[in-house]
Steps between C-alpha positions, in 0.01 A plus 500: 500500500571130459705375795855402416801411714875533482756277672815662633804287590770647723803271508725638773817395682314322778203354315228528238166680530199471274248784508150535358382840376151591386399713200561821698851401601410423863692219671255228603719216627862397543665162547871434569757226524862525617792327330828372642798731545802294397806645677833322518805541722636775272184706547397442139122524457293298252139411421363192326337631177270201467377547857422864418298398195308228687427747780365744242255237379409409860425858603283553191316173568435605861387845382246359257368243748466746787340776292252266328474740207404399147843406362383584152492869598876527558610750235877532545807442716772736625834397653734687733821336612824523695717681253871413482466130590632308197475150359566298185308210349497280194294666228360168374443294816418789734726352768714740706873436467555633853302659782399864474772724649328751725559876484653487851773260385841655433670199338561706186731738684812348344356549152425866577849557640648349188295737283586794723870431449444494125370857519139455387320621815413843361384355170266268694359792701446723196316229309294353784475776762628246754824466692697187410391256771429129565159619629370510142418205273791519255773371734268225628429378147869523413578284805255232381653495152852485644448257787221256413640216283367477147297822505725728293516275189121467508463878544723564199278266297196704603349227717504690832260768625660751738245702688342646808212349696232676296631347176514156663136525610390626158684209335343244735149644497496510118635141483826614344339698218620841622836617636443865589586760760390861541699823491509548878647157570737520203639829630611330824705225335798731425487370142239739358586837350238729651556773241503281189225282658662174392727224622850644469747297294805635685350442845411145404857450379644635826308234694538226238129451439377423144226735384294201383456403866308818586124545509292711263438833671130588500308808612409478869131510409554288189400148401720228653305198381206305638453261790229282650717421805525137388126447478389709799312732261248383239687690229833678458518868596765758412794586722481870425718671759844431651700725735786472747365517855623851584381629163165331562469684831580832329233431237250375759552817702402702194842668469453548128634855464848649528598581858263249661676274750437188706679320779441138594576430867601136511804329647684780324351772284478578131457871433398576144423825316335530160728732299301496177588426140877559515761327718700695759841357581613611844830478687321566831456137612170408333456285190292540186262237362200474275173536685303320228387525142122536479275634226809489280693757708789450742543665838819509705565496875767586750532237771681461829501184711550502877609183680324539836165670559224261614776263610599758764169437676553123476851539645373706794242230570696180440855598596467779756172387656371859505168394344277197524316598180581751223192706583644590843759721332242772438390510865858512628601773255215715629614439859865591430655826611473722190819684601712182499776523237569132442553391138522148359698445181377151397799397288477134602639389163632839395314795352303489177400798288627763476820408691574143388743432783520131588772570758282704739359338815177586681502717812287701741636854536424786738358303793477664843448368854123541457482308171284192550294242320250746349774731377687214330183390323432859392853523360444176309183630336660835425792323326254364244371846417846659491635242254205554270540877528865466390397329176196720436711813535748376238222391263339843517836653412587252223152512347468878543169451680461760777191358672376145539217300654629168628265203454586209725415135555611210718444383858674787686264751336240388757712682761337843520784650706757392238293633209456839670873519574575405138283787381660739749860413412427520127295817528263330254165324493505123551208299363414150627237330279237274651597232248782257571689266264600789273742293286230252400248780461730680257548193280126422502418861412750491211340178377145633529590823324690311231207274413240774536298400807622796709520875443764714673256745653309211658817351653690804623236758587292491816718252687508536877788526743659709774697820442768617743611862473799664674439656843863534612658845477774558245753573775419176682520301176840647421632431851390138499625430149835664573536268800439201273762625254748549784443142621554369147812708450649376825454135400616550142813678619569245773482207257716681245769561763481140627542375145 
């Protein structure tokens, strides 16, 4: 078979990665570059869109130079990106009207409260699958149109593009010829009707955003235009796959069928379950989004986001001094007294899914006189698994999926003790693939499948990894999980009474 290559770009919150894949879908090389985190005294978080684009070109340049491949054999490009981060730019000049407002930034809270008072919260949830929140793109874009001088009149004349990072990169890489986003990213804006599969006129009106400002929504494995990365390639190649980062990881993990689930262990965690061809709207504390639209068919997901998982390990190292390196946590957990009943509830900035309680504070519970360093570290690791188990349990119920296999990725998955405990507390198999960079892999796979250089069976069959299966007894699992629920209940009740 003639050798061909695919470039995957993963544009994340901290930086940009370029990845080179061969004709079998194997990752050959990765290059990265960080960008500045612009945080002001209010805690508002921004990124410079032009820096992000220049870093994209730089990582691709480094990738091509270091790999020394024949550049004429690049067949396609796939892009994964931070999802809810939003920006606006002039359609004709390509110049941003303001910095990108990052998903972490809550400056749109006042806009959401205003809409909540007007009684539209339930309409927003039913149309988008998402709770009304400044976390999503809509309130961020509304803020730009309301607060940045001169933008609204230009938007109403159709001269402004309002989009997410993927649409910005597509616009820049195609030299302004294409303004497109995919179904997964569109579904996280809180402006897209996930049942009608279109930008929603009423949602746009709620947030005061003209429909003409929104990107053309394209299949996730569809054609997004062509790029030569400003002359880095000898000819233009198609951008043939775009996915939000969590959706890319789900696709890269091969979770293509209903009931398949992945968890990314990062600073926090995104837990996502493929629920098939029809949406499920749940009141249990998880949200509904589109997984993707590929081969002309849509798939939906349930998703829950946890604030502190991998960050718990960082906190134990940097703030408590219990570790000198993250890898020590596994050794200490194995040394801890298995009968110790200490629990950590890591609500450092409140609890995420499925509780959504910003008023709860973190605490260790159940310590005894013999609790020491190893036991505290063990409790920290266990808190990661318990939080994920909370969300998984609700997803199984909401999606009516009795049994799951959890596929996982991210740095903490290298901790064998944690992965075994995760399997034990779930009572399910946990699979850790050998491959890393699952978000970028997913986008590259979508691109390669979309332009015909890959076949599904080649990509998703015969991959290698480690399986963890439960060894804990049912009685022990129930006892430990009940202790976690008791610790949570105590804190939730305490904060309610204090309030």
